[in-house]
All heavy atoms as a GROMACS GRO file, in nm:
protein
  548
    1MET      N    1   8.526   5.783   9.591
    1MET     CA    2   8.536   5.702   9.473
    1MET      C    3   8.630   5.770   9.373
    1MET      O    4   8.616   5.888   9.343
    1MET     CB    5   8.396   5.684   9.414
    1MET     CG    6   8.392   5.589   9.301
    1MET     SD    7   8.222   5.535   9.277
    1MET     CE    8   8.206   5.566   9.107
    2VAL      N    9   8.725   5.696   9.320
    2VAL     CA   10   8.822   5.749   9.224
    2VAL      C   11   8.768   5.731   9.083
    2VAL      O   12   8.729   5.621   9.044
    2VAL     CB   13   8.957   5.674   9.238
    2VAL    CG1   14   9.056   5.724   9.135
    2VAL    CG2   15   9.010   5.687   9.378
    3PRO      N   16   8.763   5.841   9.004
    3PRO     CA   17   8.713   5.827   8.866
    3PRO      C   18   8.808   5.742   8.782
    3PRO      O   19   8.930   5.749   8.797
    3PRO     CB   20   8.705   5.969   8.814
    3PRO     CG   21   8.795   6.048   8.900
    3PRO     CD   22   8.802   5.978   9.034
    4MET      N   23   8.752   5.659   8.696
    4MET     CA   24   8.832   5.574   8.609
    4MET      C   25   8.883   5.656   8.491
    4MET      O   26   8.806   5.728   8.427
    4MET     CB   27   8.747   5.458   8.558
    4MET     CG   28   8.824   5.356   8.482
    4MET     SD   29   8.726   5.209   8.450
    4MET     CE   30   8.662   5.248   8.290
    5GLU      N   31   9.010   5.648   8.464
    5GLU     CA   32   9.068   5.720   8.350
    5GLU      C   33   9.063   5.631   8.227
    5GLU      O   34   9.112   5.519   8.227
    5GLU     CB   35   9.211   5.760   8.379
    5GLU     CG   36   9.222   5.874   8.476
    5GLU     CD   37   9.364   5.928   8.483
    5GLU    OE1   38   9.433   5.929   8.380
    5GLU    OE2   39   9.403   5.966   8.592
    6ILE      N   40   9.002   5.681   8.122
    6ILE     CA   41   8.995   5.608   7.996
    6ILE      C   42   9.103   5.666   7.905
    6ILE      O   43   9.106   5.787   7.880
    6ILE     CB   44   8.856   5.623   7.931
    6ILE    CG1   45   8.750   5.567   8.025
    6ILE    CG2   46   8.853   5.555   7.796
    6ILE    CD1   47   8.608   5.591   7.981
    7PRO      N   48   9.195   5.581   7.856
    7PRO     CA   49   9.301   5.633   7.770
    7PRO      C   50   9.248   5.680   7.636
    7PRO      O   51   9.145   5.631   7.587
    7PRO     CB   52   9.394   5.513   7.754
    7PRO     CG   53   9.308   5.394   7.777
    7PRO     CD   54   9.203   5.438   7.875
    8ASP      N   55   9.318   5.777   7.578
    8ASP     CA   56   9.281   5.826   7.445
    8ASP      C   57   9.310   5.719   7.341
    8ASP      O   58   9.398   5.634   7.359
    8ASP     CB   59   9.361   5.952   7.409
    8ASP     CG   60   9.316   6.072   7.488
    8ASP    OD1   61   9.196   6.079   7.523
    8ASP    OD2   62   9.400   6.160   7.515
    9ALA      N   63   9.241   5.728   7.230
    9ALA     CA   64   9.265   5.638   7.118
    9ALA      C   65   9.406   5.663   7.063
    9ALA      O   66   9.459   5.774   7.076
    9ALA     CB   67   9.161   5.661   7.010
   10PRO      N   68   9.469   5.563   7.001
   10PRO     CA   69   9.605   5.580   6.948
   10PRO      C   70   9.619   5.697   6.851
   10PRO      O   71   9.719   5.768   6.853
   10PRO     CB   72   9.632   5.448   6.877
   10PRO     CG   73   9.542   5.349   6.942
   10PRO     CD   74   9.421   5.426   6.984
   11ASP      N   75   9.516   5.721   6.767
   11ASP     CA   76   9.524   5.833   6.673
   11ASP      C   77   9.529   5.967   6.745
   11ASP      O   78   9.599   6.059   6.703
   11ASP     CB   79   9.404   5.831   6.578
   11ASP     CG   80   9.409   5.715   6.481
   11ASP    OD1   81   9.519   5.662   6.457
   11ASP    OD2   82   9.302   5.677   6.429
   12ILE      N   83   9.456   5.978   6.853
   12ILE     CA   84   9.457   6.103   6.931
   12ILE      C   85   9.592   6.123   6.997
   12ILE      O   86   9.650   6.233   6.993
   12ILE     CB   87   9.344   6.102   7.036
   12ILE    CG1   88   9.208   6.105   6.965
   12ILE    CG2   89   9.358   6.219   7.132
   12ILE    CD1   90   9.090   6.088   7.057
   13ARG      N   91   9.648   6.018   7.057
   13ARG     CA   92   9.780   6.029   7.119
   13ARG      C   93   9.887   6.066   7.016
   13ARG      O   94   9.972   6.152   7.042
   13ARG     CB   95   9.817   5.899   7.189
   13ARG     CG   96   9.733   5.871   7.312
   13ARG     CD   97   9.791   5.762   7.399
   13ARG     NE   98   9.823   5.641   7.325
   13ARG     CZ   99   9.746   5.533   7.319
   13ARG    NH1  100   9.632   5.530   7.384
   13ARG    NH2  101   9.784   5.427   7.251
   14ARG      N  102   9.882   6.004   6.899
   14ARG     CA  103   9.980   6.033   6.794
   14ARG      C  104   9.969   6.178   6.748
   14ARG      O  105  10.069   6.248   6.730
   14ARG     CB  106   9.959   5.938   6.676
   14ARG     CG  107  10.067   5.944   6.573
   14ARG     CD  108  10.050   5.844   6.457
   14ARG     NE  109  10.004   5.713   6.497
   14ARG     CZ  110   9.882   5.661   6.480
   14ARG    NH1  111   9.789   5.728   6.422
   14ARG    NH2  112   9.851   5.541   6.519
   15THR      N  113   9.846   6.228   6.732
   15THR     CA  114   9.824   6.366   6.690
   15THR      C  115   9.872   6.463   6.796
   15THR      O  116   9.933   6.566   6.765
   15THR     CB  117   9.675   6.391   6.659
   15THR    OG1  118   9.635   6.301   6.554
   15THR    CG2  119   9.650   6.533   6.616
   16GLU      N  120   9.850   6.432   6.924
   16GLU     CA  121   9.898   6.519   7.032
   16GLU      C  122  10.051   6.524   7.034
   16GLU      O  123  10.110   6.628   7.060
   16GLU     CB  124   9.846   6.470   7.166
   16GLU     CG  125   9.699   6.496   7.187
   16GLU     CD  126   9.646   6.437   7.317
   16GLU    OE1  127   9.708   6.346   7.375
   16GLU    OE2  128   9.540   6.483   7.360
   17ARG      N  129  10.114   6.412   7.006
   17ARG     CA  130  10.260   6.406   7.008
   17ARG      C  131  10.325   6.470   6.886
   17ARG      O  132  10.421   6.544   6.897
   17ARG     CB  133  10.304   6.259   7.015
   17ARG     CG  134  10.379   6.227   7.140
   17ARG     CD  135  10.426   6.084   7.143
   17ARG     NE  136  10.342   6.014   7.239
   17ARG     CZ  137  10.292   5.894   7.226
   17ARG    NH1  138  10.317   5.823   7.121
   17ARG    NH2  139  10.216   5.842   7.318
   18PHE      N  140  10.273   6.438   6.767
   18PHE     CA  141  10.341   6.476   6.643
   18PHE      C  142  10.265   6.577   6.558
   18PHE      O  143  10.314   6.618   6.453
   18PHE     CB  144  10.368   6.352   6.558
   18PHE     CG  145  10.444   6.246   6.631
   18PHE    CD1  146  10.385   6.126   6.664
   18PHE    CD2  147  10.576   6.267   6.670
   18PHE    CE1  148  10.455   6.028   6.732
   18PHE    CE2  149  10.646   6.169   6.738
   18PHE     CZ  150  10.586   6.050   6.768
   19GLY      N  151  10.145   6.616   6.599
   19GLY     CA  152  10.065   6.709   6.520
   19GLY      C  153   9.978   6.634   6.420
   19GLY      O  154   9.994   6.514   6.398
   20ALA      N  155   9.889   6.709   6.358
   20ALA     CA  156   9.798   6.648   6.261
   20ALA      C  157   9.875   6.610   6.135
   20ALA      O  158   9.962   6.684   6.090
   20ALA     CB  159   9.687   6.746   6.227
   21PRO      N  160   9.846   6.493   6.077
   21PRO     CA  161   9.914   6.453   5.955
   21PRO      C  162   9.873   6.541   5.838
   21PRO      O  163   9.763   6.598   5.836
   21PRO     CB  164   9.867   6.309   5.934
   21PRO     CG  165   9.738   6.301   6.006
   21PRO     CD  166   9.747   6.397   6.121
   22ASP      N  167   9.960   6.553   5.741
   22ASP     CA  168   9.928   6.627   5.620
   22ASP      C  169   9.819   6.553   5.544
   22ASP      O  170   9.820   6.431   5.536
   22ASP     CB  171  10.051   6.640   5.530
   22ASP     CG  172  10.161   6.724   5.593
   22ASP    OD1  173  10.126   6.810   5.676
   22ASP    OD2  174  10.278   6.704   5.559
   23ALA      N  175   9.728   6.628   5.488
   23ALA     CA  176   9.620   6.565   5.412
   23ALA      C  177   9.673   6.490   5.291
   23ALA      O  178   9.614   6.393   5.246
   23ALA     CB  179   9.519   6.671   5.370
   24ASP      N  180   9.787   6.535   5.236
   24ASP     CA  181   9.844   6.470   5.118
   24ASP      C  182   9.898   6.331   5.146
   24ASP      O  183   9.905   6.248   5.057
   24ASP     CB  184   9.956   6.556   5.058
   24ASP     CG  185   9.902   6.689   5.007
   24ASP    OD1  186   9.780   6.698   4.983
   24ASP    OD2  187   9.983   6.781   4.990
   25CYS      N  188   9.938   6.304   5.270
   25CYS     CA  189   9.999   6.175   5.300
   25CYS      C  190   9.898   6.076   5.357
   25CYS      O  191   9.933   5.963   5.388
   25CYS     CB  192  10.117   6.191   5.396
   25CYS     SG  193  10.068   6.239   5.562
   26PHE      N  194   9.773   6.116   5.370
   26PHE     CA  195   9.670   6.027   5.423
   26PHE      C  196   9.627   5.927   5.317
   26PHE      O  197   9.596   5.964   5.205
   26PHE     CB  198   9.550   6.108   5.470
   26PHE     CG  199   9.433   6.022   5.508
   26PHE    CD1  200   9.432   5.954   5.627
   26PHE    CD2  201   9.325   6.011   5.424
   26PHE    CE1  202   9.324   5.874   5.663
   26PHE    CE2  203   9.216   5.932   5.459
   26PHE     CZ  204   9.217   5.864   5.578
   27GLU      N  205   9.626   5.801   5.351
   27GLU     CA  206   9.577   5.696   5.262
   27GLU      C  207   9.460   5.627   5.332
   27GLU      O  208   9.472   5.584   5.446
   27GLU     CB  209   9.686   5.592   5.234
   27GLU     CG  210   9.802   5.647   5.153
   27GLU     CD  211   9.762   5.681   5.011
   27GLU    OE1  212   9.669   5.620   4.956
   27GLU    OE2  213   9.823   5.772   4.955
   28PRO      N  214   9.346   5.617   5.266
   28PRO     CA  215   9.234   5.549   5.329
   28PRO      C  216   9.264   5.401   5.351
   28PRO      O  217   9.330   5.338   5.269
   28PRO     CB  218   9.119   5.567   5.230
   28PRO     CG  219   9.183   5.604   5.102
   28PRO     CD  220   9.315   5.664   5.133
   29ARG      N  221   9.218   5.349   5.463
   29ARG     CA  222   9.242   5.208   5.498
   29ARG      C  223   9.109   5.138   5.524
   29ARG      O  224   9.017   5.197   5.578
   29ARG     CB  225   9.331   5.197   5.621
   29ARG     CG  226   9.471   5.247   5.595
   29ARG     CD  227   9.565   5.206   5.707
   29ARG     NE  228   9.701   5.236   5.670
   29ARG     CZ  229   9.780   5.154   5.603
   29ARG    NH1  230   9.738   5.036   5.566
   29ARG    NH2  231   9.903   5.188   5.573
   30CYS      N  232   9.105   5.014   5.488
   30CYS     CA  233   8.986   4.932   5.508
   30CYS      C  234   8.968   4.903   5.658
   30CYS      O  235   9.062   4.860   5.724
   30CYS     CB  236   9.001   4.800   5.431
   30CYS     SG  237   8.868   4.682   5.462
   31PRO      N  238   8.848   4.926   5.712
   31PRO     CA  239   8.826   4.896   5.853
   31PRO      C  240   8.820   4.746   5.883
   31PRO      O  241   8.828   4.706   5.998
   31PRO     CB  242   8.691   4.963   5.884
   31PRO     CG  243   8.624   4.975   5.752
   31PRO     CD  244   8.732   4.987   5.649
   32VAL      N  245   8.810   4.663   5.781
   32VAL     CA  246   8.803   4.518   5.801
   32VAL      C  247   8.941   4.455   5.798
   32VAL      O  248   8.981   4.386   5.891
   32VAL     CB  249   8.711   4.453   5.694
   32VAL    CG1  250   8.711   4.302   5.708
   32VAL    CG2  251   8.570   4.508   5.704
   33CYS      N  252   9.019   4.482   5.692
   33CYS     CA  253   9.151   4.416   5.678
   33CYS      C  254   9.268   4.509   5.707
   33CYS      O  255   9.380   4.463   5.726
   33CYS     CB  256   9.166   4.355   5.539
   33CYS     SG  257   9.188   4.476   5.407
   34GLY      N  258   9.246   4.640   5.708
   34GLY     CA  259   9.352   4.736   5.738
   34GLY      C  260   9.438   4.776   5.619
   34GLY      O  261   9.527   4.858   5.632
   35ALA      N  262   9.411   4.721   5.501
   35ALA     CA  263   9.491   4.753   5.382
   35ALA      C  264   9.453   4.890   5.326
   35ALA      O  265   9.340   4.936   5.342
   35ALA     CB  266   9.470   4.647   5.275
   36GLU      N  267   9.550   4.956   5.261
   36GLU     CA  268   9.518   5.078   5.189
   36GLU      C  269   9.427   5.039   5.073
   36GLU      O  270   9.449   4.937   5.009
   36GLU     CB  271   9.645   5.144   5.135
   36GLU     CG  272   9.733   5.200   5.243
   36GLU     CD  273   9.859   5.264   5.188
   36GLU    OE1  274   9.873   5.275   5.065
   36GLU    OE2  275   9.944   5.302   5.268
   37CYS      N  276   9.323   5.119   5.050
   37CYS     CA  277   9.226   5.078   4.948
   37CYS      C  278   9.172   5.199   4.873
   37CYS      O  279   9.186   5.312   4.915
   37CYS     CB  280   9.112   5.002   5.013
   37CYS     SG  281   9.023   5.094   5.138
   38GLU      N  282   9.110   5.170   4.760
   38GLU     CA  283   9.046   5.271   4.678
   38GLU      C  284   8.894   5.270   4.699
   38GLU      O  285   8.830   5.372   4.693
   38GLU     CB  286   9.075   5.245   4.530
   38GLU     CG  287   9.221   5.263   4.492
   38GLU     CD  288   9.266   5.408   4.503
   38GLU    OE1  289   9.188   5.498   4.466
   38GLU    OE2  290   9.378   5.429   4.550
   39TRP      N  291   8.837   5.152   4.719
   39TRP     CA  292   8.694   5.135   4.732
   39TRP      C  293   8.662   5.060   4.860
   39TRP      O  294   8.732   4.968   4.898
   39TRP     CB  295   8.636   5.056   4.614
   39TRP     CG  296   8.645   5.129   4.486
   39TRP    CD1  297   8.744   5.118   4.393
   39TRP    CD2  298   8.556   5.227   4.437
   39TRP    NE1  299   8.720   5.202   4.289
   39TRP    CE2  300   8.604   5.271   4.313
   39TRP    CE3  301   8.438   5.282   4.486
   39TRP    CZ2  302   8.539   5.367   4.238
   39TRP    CZ3  303   8.373   5.378   4.409
   39TRP    CH2  304   8.424   5.419   4.287
   40ILE      N  305   8.551   5.098   4.924
   40ILE     CA  306   8.502   5.026   5.042
   40ILE      C  307   8.360   4.982   5.012
   40ILE      O  308   8.284   5.054   4.947
   40ILE     CB  309   8.508   5.116   5.168
   40ILE    CG1  310   8.485   5.034   5.294
   40ILE    CG2  311   8.413   5.229   5.163
   40ILE    CD1  312   8.605   4.962   5.340
   41TYR      N  313   8.327   4.862   5.051
   41TYR     CA  314   8.192   4.808   5.028
   41TYR      C  315   8.121   4.799   5.163
   41TYR      O  316   8.181   4.757   5.261
   41TYR     CB  317   8.201   4.671   4.963
   41TYR     CG  318   8.272   4.676   4.830
   41TYR    CD1  319   8.407   4.644   4.820
   41TYR    CD2  320   8.205   4.718   4.716
   41TYR    CE1  321   8.473   4.651   4.699
   41TYR    CE2  322   8.271   4.725   4.594
   41TYR     CZ  323   8.405   4.691   4.587
   41TYR     OH  324   8.470   4.700   4.467
   42VAL      N  325   7.995   4.840   5.164
   42VAL     CA  326   7.918   4.842   5.287
   42VAL      C  327   7.786   4.767   5.269
   42VAL      O  328   7.735   4.757   5.158
   42VAL     CB  329   7.889   4.986   5.336
   42VAL    CG1  330   8.016   5.058   5.372
   42VAL    CG2  331   7.812   5.064   5.232
   43TYR      N  332   7.736   4.714   5.380
   43TYR     CA  333   7.603   4.652   5.380
   43TYR      C  334   7.498   4.762   5.376
   43TYR      O  335   7.530   4.880   5.393
   43TYR     CB  336   7.585   4.567   5.507
   43TYR     CG  337   7.677   4.449   5.514
   43TYR    CD1  338   7.783   4.446   5.606
   43TYR    CD2  339   7.659   4.339   5.431
   43TYR    CE1  340   7.867   4.336   5.612
   43TYR    CE2  341   7.744   4.229   5.437
   43TYR     CZ  342   7.847   4.229   5.529
   43TYR     OH  343   7.930   4.121   5.535
   44ARG      N  344   7.376   4.726   5.356
   44ARG     CA  345   7.267   4.824   5.349
   44ARG      C  346   7.256   4.910   5.474
   44ARG      O  347   7.216   5.025   5.469
   44ARG     CB  348   7.134   4.754   5.325
   44ARG     CG  349   7.124   4.700   5.187
   44ARG     CD  350   6.991   4.637   5.163
   44ARG     NE  351   6.991   4.580   5.030
   44ARG     CZ  352   6.901   4.497   4.985
   44ARG    NH1  353   6.802   4.461   5.063
   44ARG    NH2  354   6.910   4.450   4.864
   45ASP      N  355   7.292   4.853   5.589
   45ASP     CA  356   7.283   4.929   5.715
   45ASP      C  357   7.404   5.020   5.737
   45ASP      O  358   7.411   5.090   5.836
   45ASP     CB  359   7.263   4.836   5.833
   45ASP     CG  360   7.378   4.738   5.854
   45ASP    OD1  361   7.478   4.745   5.779
   45ASP    OD2  362   7.369   4.655   5.945
   46GLY      N  363   7.500   5.018   5.644
   46GLY     CA  364   7.616   5.106   5.653
   46GLY      C  365   7.740   5.044   5.714
   46GLY      O  366   7.846   5.105   5.713
   47ASP      N  367   7.731   4.923   5.768
   47ASP     CA  368   7.848   4.856   5.824
   47ASP      C  369   7.942   4.814   5.712
   47ASP      O  370   7.899   4.770   5.605
   47ASP     CB  371   7.808   4.731   5.904
   47ASP     CG  372   7.739   4.765   6.035
   47ASP    OD1  373   7.758   4.879   6.083
   47ASP    OD2  374   7.668   4.679   6.088
   48ALA      N  375   8.072   4.824   5.737
   48ALA     CA  376   8.172   4.789   5.637
   48ALA      C  377   8.175   4.638   5.614
   48ALA      O  378   8.175   4.560   5.709
   48ALA     CB  379   8.309   4.837   5.681
   49ALA      N  380   8.177   4.599   5.487
   49ALA     CA  381   8.187   4.457   5.450
   49ALA      C  382   8.330   4.423   5.411
   49ALA      O  383   8.374   4.310   5.427
   49ALA     CB  384   8.093   4.426   5.334
   50GLY      N  385   8.405   4.519   5.360
   50GLY     CA  386   8.542   4.496   5.315
   50GLY      C  387   8.579   4.598   5.209
   50GLY      O  388   8.508   4.695   5.186
   51CYS      N  389   8.691   4.572   5.142
   51CYS     CA  390   8.741   4.666   5.042
   51CYS      C  391   8.776   4.594   4.912
   51CYS      O  392   8.760   4.473   4.900
   51CYS     CB  393   8.864   4.739   5.096
   51CYS     SG  394   9.009   4.634   5.114
   52ASP      N  395   8.828   4.671   4.818
   52ASP     CA  396   8.866   4.614   4.690
   52ASP      C  397   8.986   4.519   4.700
   52ASP      O  398   9.016   4.448   4.607
   52ASP     CB  399   8.894   4.724   4.588
   52ASP     CG  400   8.994   4.827   4.637
   52ASP    OD1  401   9.014   4.840   4.759
   52ASP    OD2  402   9.053   4.897   4.553
   53ARG      N  403   9.050   4.514   4.814
   53ARG     CA  404   9.162   4.422   4.834
   53ARG      C  405   9.123   4.293   4.906
   53ARG      O  406   9.179   4.189   4.881
   53ARG     CB  407   9.273   4.491   4.911
   53ARG     CG  408   9.334   4.604   4.832
   53ARG     CD  409   9.445   4.667   4.910
   53ARG     NE  410   9.540   4.719   4.814
   53ARG     CZ  411   9.669   4.698   4.820
   53ARG    NH1  412   9.720   4.629   4.918
   53ARG    NH2  413   9.748   4.749   4.730
   54CYS      N  414   9.026   4.301   4.998
   54CYS     CA  415   8.994   4.181   5.076
   54CYS      C  416   8.867   4.110   5.030
   54CYS      O  417   8.835   4.003   5.079
   54CYS     CB  418   8.988   4.213   5.225
   54CYS     SG  419   8.854   4.323   5.277
   55LEU      N  420   8.793   4.169   4.937
   55LEU     CA  421   8.675   4.104   4.880
   55LEU      C  422   8.700   4.073   4.734
   55LEU      O  423   8.775   4.143   4.667
   55LEU     CB  424   8.553   4.195   4.892
   55LEU     CG  425   8.503   4.226   5.032
   55LEU    CD1  426   8.386   4.324   5.026
   55LEU    CD2  427   8.462   4.101   5.104
   56SER      N  428   8.635   3.971   4.685
   56SER     CA  429   8.646   3.940   4.542
   56SER      C  430   8.507   3.932   4.481
   56SER      O  431   8.409   3.901   4.548
   56SER     CB  432   8.721   3.808   4.521
   56SER     OG  433   8.653   3.702   4.582
   57ARG      N  434   8.500   3.962   4.353
   57ARG     CA  435   8.374   3.961   4.281
   57ARG      C  436   8.363   3.830   4.205
   57ARG      O  437   8.460   3.785   4.143
   57ARG     CB  438   8.374   4.078   4.184
   57ARG     CG  439   8.246   4.100   4.114
   57ARG     CD  440   8.254   4.230   4.042
   57ARG     NE  441   8.221   4.206   3.902
   57ARG     CZ  442   8.203   4.301   3.814
   57ARG    NH1  443   8.225   4.425   3.848
   57ARG    NH2  444   8.170   4.273   3.692
   58ARG      N  445   8.244   3.767   4.210
   58ARG     CA  446   8.224   3.640   4.142
   58ARG      C  447   8.094   3.644   4.062
   58ARG      O  448   8.003   3.717   4.096
   58ARG     CB  449   8.219   3.526   4.242
   58ARG     CG  450   8.351   3.508   4.312
   58ARG     CD  451   8.349   3.387   4.397
   58ARG     NE  452   8.476   3.371   4.468
   58ARG     CZ  453   8.495   3.288   4.565
   58ARG    NH1  454   8.398   3.210   4.605
   58ARG    NH2  455   8.612   3.280   4.624
   59ASP      N  456   8.087   3.560   3.962
   59ASP     CA  457   7.969   3.549   3.878
   59ASP      C  458   7.861   3.470   3.953
   59ASP      O  459   7.882   3.353   3.988
   59ASP     CB  460   8.007   3.478   3.749
   59ASP     CG  461   7.892   3.472   3.649
   59ASP    OD1  462   7.779   3.512   3.684
   59ASP    OD2  463   7.917   3.428   3.535
   60ALA      N  464   7.747   3.532   3.981
   60ALA     CA  465   7.640   3.467   4.056
   60ALA      C  466   7.586   3.344   3.984
   60ALA      O  467   7.538   3.250   4.048
   60ALA     CB  468   7.527   3.567   4.083
   61TRP      N  469   7.594   3.342   3.853
   61TRP     CA  470   7.545   3.227   3.776
   61TRP      C  471   7.630   3.103   3.798
   61TRP      O  472   7.586   2.991   3.774
   61TRP     CB  473   7.539   3.261   3.627
   61TRP     CG  474   7.430   3.357   3.596
   61TRP    CD1  475   7.445   3.491   3.576
   61TRP    CD2  476   7.292   3.329   3.584
   61TRP    NE1  477   7.323   3.548   3.553
   61TRP    CE2  478   7.227   3.449   3.557
   61TRP    CE3  479   7.215   3.213   3.595
   61TRP    CZ2  480   7.089   3.458   3.540
   61TRP    CZ3  481   7.078   3.221   3.577
   61TRP    CH2  482   7.016   3.343   3.549
   62LYS      N  483   7.751   3.121   3.845
   62LYS     CA  484   7.842   3.007   3.864
   62LYS      C  485   7.858   2.967   4.010
   62LYS      O  486   7.926   2.870   4.040
   62LYS     CB  487   7.980   3.040   3.807
   62LYS     CG  488   7.977   3.062   3.657
   62LYS     CD  489   8.114   3.098   3.606
   62LYS     CE  490   8.111   3.123   3.456
   62LYS     NZ  491   8.240   3.167   3.406
   63GLU      N  492   7.796   3.039   4.102
   63GLU     CA  493   7.812   3.012   4.244
   63GLU      C  494   7.703   2.918   4.297
   63GLU      O  495   7.584   2.940   4.271
   63GLU     CB  496   7.809   3.142   4.325
   63GLU     CG  497   7.931   3.227   4.311
   63GLU     CD  498   8.054   3.159   4.366
   63GLU    OE1  499   8.051   3.105   4.478
   63GLU    OE2  500   8.156   3.159   4.293
   64GLU      N  501   7.743   2.816   4.370
   64GLU     CA  502   7.650   2.721   4.430
   64GLU      C  503   7.553   2.791   4.527
   64GLU      O  504   7.436   2.758   4.532
   64GLU     CB  505   7.728   2.613   4.506
   64GLU     CG  506   7.806   2.520   4.416
   64GLU     CD  507   7.717   2.417   4.348
   64GLU    OE1  508   7.613   2.380   4.408
   64GLU    OE2  509   7.752   2.375   4.238
   65ALA      N  510   7.603   2.886   4.604
   65ALA     CA  511   7.521   2.953   4.704
   65ALA      C  512   7.406   3.031   4.642
   65ALA      O  513   7.305   3.057   4.707
   65ALA     CB  514   7.608   3.047   4.787
   66CYS      N  515   7.417   3.066   4.516
   66CYS     CA  516   7.314   3.145   4.447
   66CYS      C  517   7.222   3.057   4.362
   66CYS      O  518   7.138   3.108   4.290
   66CYS     CB  519   7.380   3.248   4.358
   66CYS     SG  520   7.481   3.366   4.448
   67ALA      N  521   7.237   2.926   4.372
   67ALA     CA  522   7.160   2.835   4.286
   67ALA      C  523   7.010   2.850   4.306
   67ALA      O  524   6.933   2.842   4.212
   67ALA     CB  525   7.204   2.691   4.311
   68GLY      N  526   6.967   2.871   4.430
   68GLY     CA  527   6.826   2.895   4.459
   68GLY      C  528   6.732   2.793   4.399
   68GLY      O  529   6.732   2.677   4.436
   69ASN      N  530   6.652   2.836   4.303
   69ASN     CA  531   6.548   2.749   4.243
   69ASN      C  532   6.589   2.692   4.108
   69ASN      O  533   6.504   2.668   4.024
   69ASN     CB  534   6.418   2.830   4.228
   69ASN     CG  535   6.362   2.872   4.362
   69ASN    OD1  536   6.372   2.798   4.457
   69ASN    ND2  537   6.305   2.991   4.366
   70ARG      N  538   6.712   2.670   4.085
   70ARG     CA  539   6.754   2.615   3.956
   70ARG      C  540   6.721   2.470   3.944
   70ARG      O  541   6.722   2.390   4.028
   70ARG     CB  542   6.906   2.629   3.938
   70ARG     CG  543   6.944   2.770   3.911
   70ARG     CD  544   7.085   2.772   3.866
   70ARG     NE  545   7.152   2.885   3.930
   70ARG     CZ  546   7.280   2.904   3.931
   70ARG    NH1  547   7.361   2.820   3.878
   70ARG    NH2  548   7.330   3.009   3.988
   0.00000   0.00000   0.00000
């Protein structure tokens, strides 16, 4: 039986080829939309919901979905 070869992730291949990136040039990216971001929002279980670029904040008093028992 021939063992199956699993390829390395793109980040690992890039690091092997070009070396580790400088910490100064690293920009955090949103795991949902891929944009460079300052803030990331997560659900209670820790899964990413989005970032300050792909999510928007709205007033709950004006949203139909939050009407509940009004």
